[in-house]
MIMAR-127129 format. One line per field, with one value per residue: x, y, z of N, C-alpha, C, O in turn; residue number from 1; residue in three letters. Coordinates in steps of 0.2 Angstrom, whole numbers, plus 2048, in hexadecimal, padded with zeros to 3 digits. Example, Ala and Ser with C-alpha at 12.3 -4.5 7.8 and 13.67 -1.06 7.14 Angstrom:
n_u = 842  840
n_v = 7E4  7F5
n_w = 827  823
ca_u = 83E  844
ca_v = 7EA  7FB
ca_w = 827  824
c_u = 842  840
c_v = 7F0  800
c_w = 827  827
o_u = 847  843
o_v = 7EF  806
o_w = 82A  828
k = 1  2
r = ala  ser
//
This chain:
n_u = DF6  DF6  DFE  DFD  DF2  DF7  E01  DF9  DF1  DFC  E01  DF5  DF3  DFE  DFB  DEF  DF4  DFD  DF4  DEC  DF5  DF7  E01  E00  DFD  DEE  DED  DF2  E00  E0F  E12  E1D  E20  E1D  E27  E31  E2C  E2A  E25  E1F  E24  E20  E1A  E21  E2D  E2B  E27  E31  E39  E38  E32  E2C  E22  E1B  E16  E0C  E04  DFF  DF7  DFC  DFF  DF7  DFA  E07  E08  E02  E0B  E17  E13  E11  E1E  E24  E1C  E20  E2D  E2D  E28  E1A  E09  E02  DF5  DE5  DE8  DE6  DDA  DDF  DE2  DDD  DE7  DF3  DF3  DF5  E02  E09  E07  E0F  E1C  E1F  E1E  E29  E33  E32  E35  E42  E49  E47  E50  E5D  E66  E6B  E6A  E5B  E57  E54  E4A  E43  E3F  E36  E2C  E27  E22  E18  E0F  E0C  E04  DFA  DF4  DED  DF4  DF6  DFD  E06  E09  E0F  E1B  E21  E24  E2D  E37  E3B  E40  E4B  E53  E61  E65  E5F  E5F  E5F  E58  E4B  E49  E48  E3C  E33  E34  E32  E2A  E28  E22  E1E  E2B  E2F  E27  E2B  E39  E36  E2F  E39  E43  E3B  E39  E46  E50  E5B  E66  E74  E84  E83  E75  E74  E7C  E74  E68  E6D  E71  E65  E5D  E65  E63  E55  E55  E53  E50  E5B  E55  E48  E4B  E51  E45  E3D  E44  E43  E36  E34  E3B  E34  E28  E2D  E32  E28
n_v = 65D  66C  670  674  67C  687  68B  68F  699  6A2  6A6  6AB  6B5  6BD  6C0  6C8  6D2  6D8  6DC  6E5  6EF  6F5  6EF  6E5  6E2  6E4  6D8  6CE  6CE  6D5  6E5  6F3  6F9  6EF  6E7  6EA  6E9  6E4  6D8  6D4  6C7  6B5  6B5  6BF  6B9  6AF  6B6  6BE  6BF  6C3  6B9  6B2  6BB  6BC  6AF  6AF  6B9  6B3  6A8  69F  68F  687  68C  68A  67C  67A  680  679  66C  66F  671  665  65C  661  65E  651  64F  64F  653  660  65C  65F  661  654  652  653  648  649  645  645  653  659  654  65A  668  668  664  66E  67A  678  678  685  68C  688  68C  69A  69C  69B  6A5  6A9  6AA  6AB  6B8  6BC  6C6  6C4  6B7  6B9  6C1  6B8  6AE  6B5  6B7  6AA  6A6  6B0  6AB  6A0  694  683  67D  672  674  681  67D  675  67E  686  67D  67A  686  687  67D  675  678  66C  665  657  650  657  652  645  644  648  63D  631  638  640  64B  653  655  65E  669  66C  670  67B  684  687  68E  699  69F  6A3  6B1  6B7  6AF  6AC  6A6  69D  69B  695  689  683  680  678  66D  669  666  65B  652  650  649  64F  64F  657  65E  661  668  673  678  67B  685  68F  691  697  6A3  6A9  6AB  6B4  6BE  6C3
n_w = CD9  CD0  CC4  CB7  CB7  CBF  CB6  CAB  CB1  CB4  CA7  CA2  CAA  CA7  C9A  C9B  CA3  C9A  C90  C97  C9A  C8E  C86  C7C  C6B  C61  C59  C61  C62  C6A  C6F  C6B  C77  C80  C7E  C87  C93  CA4  CAF  CC0  CCC  CCA  CBD  CB7  CB6  CAD  CA2  C9F  C93  C82  C7A  C84  C88  C7C  C7C  C86  C81  C75  C79  C82  C8A  C82  C75  C74  C73  C67  C5E  C61  C5C  C4E  C4A  C4D  C45  C39  C38  C36  C2A  C2A  C27  C31  C3C  C44  C56  C61  C6E  C7F  C8C  C9E  CA6  C9E  C9B  CA7  CAA  C9F  CA2  CAE  CAA  CA0  CA7  CB0  CA7  CA2  CAE  CB0  CA5  CA6  CB0  CAB  CA8  CB5  CC7  CD2  CDC  CEE  CEF  CE3  CE4  CEF  CE9  CDF  CE8  CED  CE2  CDF  CEA  CE8  CDD  CE2  CE4  CEA  CFA  CF7  CE9  CEA  CF1  CE8  CDD  CE4  CE6  CD9  CD5  CDE  CDA  CD2  CC0  CB5  CA8  CA3  CAD  CAB  C9E  CA0  CA7  C9D  C95  C88  C7F  C71  C6C  C78  C7C  C72  C75  C82  C7E  C76  C7E  C87  C7F  C7C  C88  C8C  C8C  C85  C7A  C7F  C84  C8F  C8E  C81  C83  C8D  C86  C7B  C83  C88  C7D  C79  C83  C82  C77  C6A  C59  C4D  C43  C48  C53  C4D  C46  C51  C57  C4D  C4D  C5A  C58  C4E  C55  C60  C58  C51
ca_u = DFA  DF4  E04  DFA  DED  DFB  E04  DF3  DF0  E01  E01  DEF  DF4  E03  DF7  DEB  DF8  E00  DEF  DE9  DFA  DF8  E07  DFF  DF9  DE7  DED  DF5  E07  E12  E13  E24  E20  E1C  E2D  E36  E28  E2C  E1F  E22  E22  E21  E18  E26  E33  E2A  E26  E37  E3B  E33  E2F  E27  E1C  E17  E12  E06  DFF  DFC  DF3  DFF  E01  DF4  DFD  E0E  E07  E01  E12  E1B  E10  E12  E25  E25  E19  E24  E34  E2C  E25  E13  E04  DFF  DEE  DE3  DEA  DE1  DD8  DE4  DDF  DDF  DEE  DF8  DF3  DF9  E09  E0B  E08  E14  E22  E20  E1F  E2F  E37  E32  E39  E49  E4B  E48  E56  E64  E6B  E6D  E65  E55  E59  E4F  E44  E3F  E3B  E30  E27  E25  E1E  E11  E0B  E09  DFF  DF5  DF0  DEA  DF7  DF6  E04  E0A  E0B  E14  E21  E23  E27  E33  E3C  E3D  E44  E51  E57  E66  E62  E60  E5C  E5E  E52  E45  E48  E45  E34  E30  E34  E32  E24  E2C  E1E  E1F  E32  E2F  E23  E30  E3E  E33  E2E  E40  E45  E37  E3A  E4D  E50  E60  E6A  E7B  E88  E7F  E6E  E75  E7E  E6E  E63  E70  E71  E5E  E5C  E68  E5F  E4E  E56  E4F  E53  E5E  E51  E43  E4E  E51  E3E  E3A  E47  E40  E2F  E35  E3E  E2E  E24  E30  E33  E22
ca_v = 663  66E  675  677  682  68C  68E  693  6A0  6A7  6A8  6AF  6BC  6C1  6C3  6CD  6D8  6DB  6DF  6EA  6F4  6F7  6EC  6E1  6E4  6E1  6D1  6CA  6CF  6D9  6EC  6F5  6FB  6E9  6E3  6EC  6E8  6DF  6D6  6D1  6C0  6AF  6B6  6C3  6B4  6AB  6BB  6C2  6BF  6C5  6B3  6B0  6C0  6BA  6A9  6B1  6BD  6AF  6A3  69B  688  684  68E  687  675  67A  682  673  667  671  670  65E  659  663  65B  64A  650  64D  659  661  65B  662  65E  650  654  650  645  64D  643  648  65A  65A  653  65F  66E  668  664  674  67F  676  67A  68C  68E  686  690  6A1  69D  699  6AA  6AB  6A8  6AF  6BA  6BB  6CA  6C1  6B1  6BC  6C3  6B2  6AB  6B9  6B6  6A3  6A7  6B3  6A7  69B  68D  67F  67C  66D  677  686  67A  672  683  688  678  67B  68C  686  677  677  677  665  663  650  64F  659  64E  63E  645  648  636  630  63C  645  652  656  658  664  66E  66E  674  681  688  689  693  69F  6A3  6A6  6B8  6B8  6A9  6AD  6A0  699  698  690  683  67F  67E  672  667  667  662  654  64E  64F  645  652  64F  65E  662  663  66D  679  67B  67E  68C  693  692  69C  6A9  6AC  6AE  6BA  6C4  6C5
ca_w = CD8  CCA  CC1  CB1  CB9  CC1  CB0  CA7  CB5  CB3  CA0  CA1  CAE  CA3  C94  C9E  CA5  C94  C8C  C9B  C9A  C87  C84  C77  C65  C60  C56  C65  C63  C70  C6D  C6D  C7E  C84  C7E  C8C  C99  CAA  CB4  CC6  CCE  CC6  CB6  CB4  CB5  CA7  C9D  C9E  C8C  C7C  C78  C8A  C88  C77  C7E  C8A  C7C  C70  C7C  C88  C89  C7C  C6F  C74  C71  C60  C5B  C61  C58  C47  C49  C4E  C3F  C33  C38  C34  C24  C2A  C27  C37  C3D  C4B  C5C  C64  C75  C83  C92  CA4  CA9  C9A  C9B  CAE  CA9  C9B  CA6  CB3  CA7  C9D  CAD  CB3  CA2  CA2  CB4  CAF  C9F  CA8  CB5  CA8  CA8  CBB  CCC  CD4  CE3  CF3  CED  CDD  CE7  CF3  CE4  CDD  CED  CEE  CDC  CDF  CEF  CE5  CD8  CE6  CE4  CF1  CFD  CF3  CE3  CEC  CF3  CE2  CDA  CE8  CE5  CD2  CD5  CE2  CD8  CCC  CBA  CB4  CA2  CA3  CB1  CA7  C98  CA3  CA9  C96  C92  C80  C7C  C6D  C6C  C7E  C7C  C6E  C79  C87  C7B  C73  C84  C8A  C7A  C7C  C8E  C8C  C89  C80  C79  C80  C84  C94  C8C  C7C  C86  C90  C81  C78  C87  C89  C77  C79  C88  C80  C71  C65  C52  C4B  C3F  C4C  C57  C49  C45  C57  C58  C48  C50  C5F  C55  C4A  C5A  C63  C53  C4D
c_u = DF9  DF9  E01  DF6  DF1  DFE  DFF  DF2  DF6  E02  DFB  DF0  DF9  DFF  DF3  DEF  DFB  DFA  DED  DEE  DFB  DFE  E06  DFB  DF3  DE8  DF1  DFD  E09  E14  E1B  E25  E20  E23  E32  E32  E2B  E26  E22  E20  E23  E1F  E1E  E2C  E31  E29  E2B  E3A  E36  E2F  E2A  E21  E18  E13  E0C  E01  DFC  DF8  DF6  E01  DFD  DF8  E04  E0D  E06  E07  E16  E19  E12  E1A  E27  E22  E1D  E2A  E33  E29  E1D  E0F  E01  DF8  DEC  DE5  DE5  DE0  DDD  DE0  DE1  DE6  DF4  DF9  DF6  E00  E0C  E0C  E0E  E1B  E24  E22  E27  E34  E38  E36  E40  E4C  E4C  E4D  E5D  E69  E6D  E68  E60  E57  E53  E49  E40  E3B  E35  E2A  E23  E20  E17  E0D  E08  E04  DF9  DF1  DED  DED  DF7  DFD  E09  E0D  E10  E1B  E24  E27  E2D  E39  E3F  E42  E4B  E56  E5C  E62  E64  E5C  E5B  E59  E4B  E44  E45  E3E  E30  E2F  E35  E2D  E28  E28  E1E  E26  E33  E2C  E28  E36  E3C  E32  E34  E43  E41  E38  E41  E4D  E55  E64  E71  E7E  E85  E79  E6F  E77  E78  E6A  E66  E6F  E6A  E5C  E5F  E64  E58  E4F  E52  E53  E55  E59  E4B  E45  E4E  E4A  E3C  E3D  E45  E39  E2F  E37  E38  E29  E26  E31  E2D  E1F
c_v = 666  673  678  67D  688  690  692  699  6A5  6AA  6AD  6B5  6C0  6C4  6C8  6D3  6DC  6DF  6E5  6F0  6F7  6F5  6E7  6E4  6E1  6DA  6CC  6CA  6D4  6DF  6ED  6F6  6F5  6E5  6E4  6EB  6E3  6DE  6D2  6CA  6BB  6B1  6BA  6BE  6B1  6B0  6BF  6C3  6C1  6BF  6B1  6B5  6BE  6B3  6AA  6B4  6B8  6A9  69E  694  685  686  68B  680  675  67B  67C  66D  669  66F  668  65A  65B  65F  653  64A  64E  654  65A  660  65E  65E  65A  653  64F  64D  64A  64B  646  650  65C  659  658  666  66E  668  66B  67A  67E  679  681  68F  68D  68B  698  6A2  69C  69E  6AC  6A9  6AD  6B1  6BA  6C0  6C7  6BB  6B4  6BE  6BD  6AE  6AE  6B7  6AF  6A3  6AA  6AF  6A1  694  68A  67F  678  670  67D  683  677  678  686  683  679  681  68B  681  679  675  670  663  65B  64E  651  654  647  63E  645  641  635  633  641  64C  656  659  65E  66A  671  673  67B  686  68B  68F  699  6A3  6A6  6AC  6B9  6B1  6AA  6A6  69B  696  693  689  67F  67C  678  66C  665  663  65C  650  64C  64A  648  651  656  662  665  668  674  67C  67E  685  691  696  698  6A2  6AD  6AF  6B4  6C0  6C7  6CC
c_w = CD1  CC7  CBB  CB2  CBB  CBA  CAB  CAA  CB4  CAC  C9F  CA4  CAA  C9D  C96  C9F  C9F  C90  C90  C9B  C93  C84  C7E  C71  C64  C5D  C5B  C66  C69  C6D  C6E  C74  C82  C84  C84  C93  C9E  CAE  CBA  CC7  CC9  CBE  CB3  CB2  CAE  CA1  C9C  C98  C87  C7B  C7E  C8A  C82  C78  C82  C85  C77  C73  C80  C86  C83  C75  C6E  C71  C69  C5C  C5B  C5C  C50  C46  C49  C47  C39  C33  C36  C2D  C24  C29  C2D  C37  C43  C51  C5F  C6C  C7A  C8A  C98  CA6  CA5  C9A  CA2  CAD  CA4  C9E  CAB  CB0  CA3  CA2  CAF  CAD  CA2  CA8  CB3  CAA  CA2  CAD  CB2  CA9  CAF  CC1  CCE  CDB  CE7  CF1  CE8  CE0  CEB  CEE  CE1  CE1  CEE  CE8  CDD  CE4  CEC  CE0  CDB  CE5  CEB  CF3  CF9  CED  CE4  CED  CED  CDE  CDD  CE7  CDE  CD2  CD9  CDF  CD2  CC6  CB8  CAE  CA1  CA7  CAE  CA2  C9B  CA5  CA2  C94  C8B  C7C  C78  C6C  C72  C7F  C78  C71  C7E  C84  C79  C79  C87  C85  C7B  C82  C8F  C89  C84  C80  C79  C81  C89  C91  C86  C7E  C89  C8B  C7D  C7C  C88  C83  C76  C7D  C86  C79  C6B  C5E  C50  C47  C43  C50  C53  C48  C4B  C59  C53  C4A  C55  C5D  C51  C4F  C5D  C5E  C50  C50
o_u = DFC  DF8  E03  DF6  DF0  DFE  E00  DF1  DF4  E02  DFB  DEE  DF8  E00  DF2  DED  DFB  DFC  DEB  DEC  DFF  E01  E0B  DF7  DF2  DE3  DF1  DFF  E04  E18  E1E  E2A  E24  E24  E36  E35  E2D  E23  E27  E1C  E28  E22  E1F  E30  E36  E2A  E2B  E3E  E30  E29  E24  E1C  E11  E0D  E07  DFB  DF6  DF5  DF3  E03  E01  DF9  E06  E11  E09  E09  E1A  E1D  E13  E1B  E2B  E26  E1F  E2D  E38  E28  E1A  E12  DFE  DF4  DF0  DE6  DE0  DE5  DDE  DDB  DE6  DEA  DF9  DFE  DFA  E04  E12  E11  E11  E20  E2A  E26  E2A  E3A  E3D  E3A  E44  E52  E51  E4F  E62  E6F  E71  E63  E60  E58  E4D  E43  E3A  E36  E30  E24  E1D  E1B  E12  E07  E02  DFE  DF3  DEA  DEA  DEA  DF7  E01  E0F  E13  E15  E20  E2B  E2D  E32  E3E  E45  E47  E50  E5B  E5A  E5E  E69  E57  E56  E55  E46  E3E  E41  E3A  E2B  E2A  E39  E2C  E29  E2B  E1F  E27  E36  E2F  E28  E38  E3F  E34  E34  E45  E44  E38  E42  E4B  E53  E66  E74  E7B  E84  E77  E6B  E75  E78  E67  E63  E6E  E69  E58  E5B  E63  E56  E4A  E4F  E59  E52  E58  E48  E42  E4D  E49  E38  E3A  E44  E38  E2B  E34  E37  E26  E23  E31  E2E  E19
o_v = 663  679  67D  682  68D  696  697  69E  6AB  6B0  6B2  6BA  6C6  6CA  6CD  6D9  6E2  6E4  6EB  6F6  6FB  6F8  6E5  6E9  6DB  6D6  6C6  6C7  6D7  6DF  6EA  6F5  6F4  6E1  6E0  6ED  6DE  6E3  6CE  6C7  6BB  6AE  6B9  6BF  6B0  6AD  6C5  6C8  6C0  6BF  6AF  6B2  6BE  6B3  6A7  6B3  6BA  6A5  699  692  681  682  689  67E  671  678  67B  66A  664  66D  666  656  656  65E  650  644  64D  659  655  662  660  657  65D  655  649  650  64D  650  648  652  661  65D  65B  669  673  66C  66D  67E  683  67C  684  694  691  68E  69B  6A8  69C  69D  6B1  6A5  6B2  6AD  6B8  6BE  6C7  6BA  6B0  6BC  6BD  6AC  6AB  6B7  6AE  6A0  6A8  6B0  69C  68F  68D  680  679  66F  67E  685  678  677  687  685  678  681  68F  680  67E  671  66E  660  659  649  64D  652  644  63A  643  63F  639  632  647  651  65C  65F  663  66F  677  678  680  68C  691  694  69F  6A9  6AA  6AD  6BB  6AF  6AA  6A1  695  690  68F  684  679  677  673  667  65F  65E  657  64A  646  648  645  652  65B  668  66A  66D  679  682  683  689  697  69B  69C  6A8  6B3  6B4  6B9  6C5  6CC  6CE
o_w = CCC  CC7  CB9  CAF  CB9  CBA  CA9  CA7  CB3  CAC  C9B  CA2  CAA  C9B  C92  C9E  C9E  C8E  C8D  C9C  C92  C7F  C7B  C72  C67  C5E  C59  C6B  C6C  C68  C72  C77  C87  C88  C85  C98  C9C  CB0  CB9  CC4  CC4  CBA  CAD  CAE  CAA  C9B  C99  C96  C89  C7A  C7C  C8B  C82  C76  C80  C85  C76  C6F  C82  C80  C80  C71  C69  C6E  C66  C57  C56  C59  C4D  C40  C45  C45  C35  C2D  C34  C2B  C1E  C2A  C30  C33  C48  C51  C61  C6F  C79  C8C  C98  CA8  CA7  C9B  CA2  CAF  CA6  C9E  CAC  CB2  CA4  CA1  CB0  CAF  CA1  CA8  CB5  CAB  CA0  CAE  CB5  CAA  CB0  CBF  CCB  CE0  CE5  CF3  CE8  CDE  CEB  CF0  CE0  CE0  CEE  CE9  CDB  CE3  CED  CE0  CD8  CE6  CF0  CF0  CF9  CEB  CE1  CEB  CEC  CDB  CDA  CE6  CDD  CCF  CD7  CE1  CCF  CC5  CB9  CAE  C9E  CA5  CAE  CA0  C97  CA4  CA2  C91  C88  C76  C7A  C6C  C72  C81  C79  C71  C7F  C87  C7A  C78  C89  C88  C7B  C82  C93  C83  C7E  C85  C74  C80  C87  C92  C86  C7C  C88  C8B  C7B  C7A  C89  C83  C74  C7C  C88  C77  C67  C5E  C52  C48  C42  C51  C56  C48  C4B  C5B  C55  C49  C55  C5F  C52  C4E  C5E  C61  C4D  C4E
k = 1  2  3  4  5  6  7  8  9  10  11  12  13  14  15  16  17  18  19  20  21  22  23  24  25  26  27  28  29  30  31  32  33  34  35  36  37  38  39  40  41  42  43  44  45  46  47  48  49  50  51  52  53  54  55  56  57  58  59  60  61  62  63  64  65  66  67  68  69  70  71  72  73  74  75  76  77  78  79  80  81  82  83  84  85  86  87  88  89  90  91  92  93  94  95  96  97  98  99  100  101  102  103  104  105  106  107  108  109  110  111  112  113  114  115  116  117  118  119  120  121  122  123  124  125  126  127  128  129  130  131  132  133  134  135  136  137  138  139  140  141  142  143  144  145  146  147  148  149  150  151  152  153  154  155  156  157  158  159  160  161  162  163  164  165  166  167  168  169  170  171  172  173  174  175  176  177  178  179  180  181  182  183  184  185  186  187  188  189  190  191  192  193  194  195  196  197  198  199  200  201  202  203  204  205  206  207  208  209  210
r = unk  unk  unk  unk  unk  unk  unk  unk  unk  unk  unk  unk  unk  unk  unk  unk  unk  unk  unk  unk  unk  unk  unk  unk  unk  unk  unk  unk  unk  unk  unk  unk  unk  unk  unk  unk  unk  unk  unk  unk  unk  unk  unk  unk  unk  unk  unk  unk  unk  unk  unk  unk  unk  unk  unk  unk  unk  unk  unk  unk  unk  unk  unk  unk  unk  unk  unk  unk  unk  unk  unk  unk  unk  unk  unk  unk  unk  unk  unk  unk  unk  unk  unk  unk  unk  unk  unk  unk  unk  unk  unk  unk  unk  unk  unk  unk  unk  unk  unk  unk  unk  unk  unk  unk  unk  unk  unk  unk  unk  unk  unk  unk  unk  unk  unk  unk  unk  unk  unk  unk  unk  unk  unk  unk  unk  unk  unk  unk  unk  unk  unk  unk  unk  unk  unk  unk  unk  unk  unk  unk  unk  unk  unk  unk  unk  unk  unk  unk  unk  unk  unk  unk  unk  unk  unk  unk  unk  unk  unk  unk  unk  unk  unk  unk  unk  unk  unk  unk  unk  unk  unk  unk  unk  unk  unk  unk  unk  unk  unk  unk  unk  unk  unk  unk  unk  unk  unk  unk  unk  unk  unk  unk  unk  unk  unk  unk  unk  unk  unk  unk  unk  unk  unk  unk  unk  unk  unk  unk  unk  unk
//
């Protein structure tokens, strides 16, 4: 089940759509016009916030990993070094967990209606997702938000936990009461150090505000 491939395709499709529509700046940022743009289907769900659109514009999952690593290293007082090449097994887990985090974060402010589900199903089909992956996406969209369960899948991997939290902050449109409560619960479940949590949120703000 290639969740990483689906995530890369979704973010890549979002980046292409933003560029083709004149919504991105030459340097990779999102233009003023792009800030209000809406994209249909699953890409639209993931790119519904300014941070989500910037994530696509700046390189998707690879950029997310670099940003999370910088915040993680900085919280430990380490000098960031080049990110080591990831094994196929780890990359697959990373893609699955990050996609799950993005789907959860995008749903914090409310449910997904039948029309939105239909658009999402169409997009998953268009991207060539296998039946197992489509069923997984459908289960994730229908399941209650479960930050503790997401943290359990991350395990004791502090760097992946950083990536999951950063992805969630980026995809959430506005940090209202519900969103703030979810982020705090997720950070607690992931056992993030307060200084690391703060650095990740600063990183997200820098991306969304740039």
